N, C-alpha and C positions, 0 to 999 in steps of 0.2 A: 743564922741565915745565909748561907750558901746552898743547905740543902735547897730551901725553899726558891732559890737564883736556879740550878740544877732543872727543877720540876719547871720553873716560871718557862728556861731555853726550851726542853723537851716537847710542852705541851703548848706552845705556839700563845695565841688569843686568849683558848682556854685556861691557861698557867695564868696570864695576864687577871684575864677575871676573878679566878681564885685568888690570885695577891690581893686585888684590890679587895675583897670580900673580907678577906684578912684583916686588912689593914687598917678601913673601917668598920670591922666589929660587926657585918652586915652577915657574919654565918649563920643566923636564924631564918634570911629568907631564902637563901640555896636550897632547901626543899621545896617551899612553893613554886620557885621555878625552875625545878625537876620534872615536876609533877605537874606544870602547864606544859612545857617542854614533848613530855610521852605522852601528853593526851593529845597535842598538835600535832606530834608525828602520826599518831595512831589514827588520828582523823585524816590526814593525807595520805598514807600509803592505805589503808584503808577503803580508799573510796572505788577506787576501780575493781576492789571485789568483791567473791560474791559473798563476803561474811561483813558486807558492811551493816545491810538491816541490821543486824543482830547487834551490830555494834551503838549503832545510831540508837539501838531502844535503850542504851547505858545513860543515855542523856535527855 
């Protein structure tokens, strides 16, 4: 358990979220949240670029 405390201290909020998921057995939802976060970041960062029309065709 000391290993997880060390990770939690180094990662801050992200570490606390990971610890929460592990303690409450929510490990199955983590990949879904990461994929949603990646899609959201892709949309936000691609809005101002020339690649935007090609990315929007994916949705």
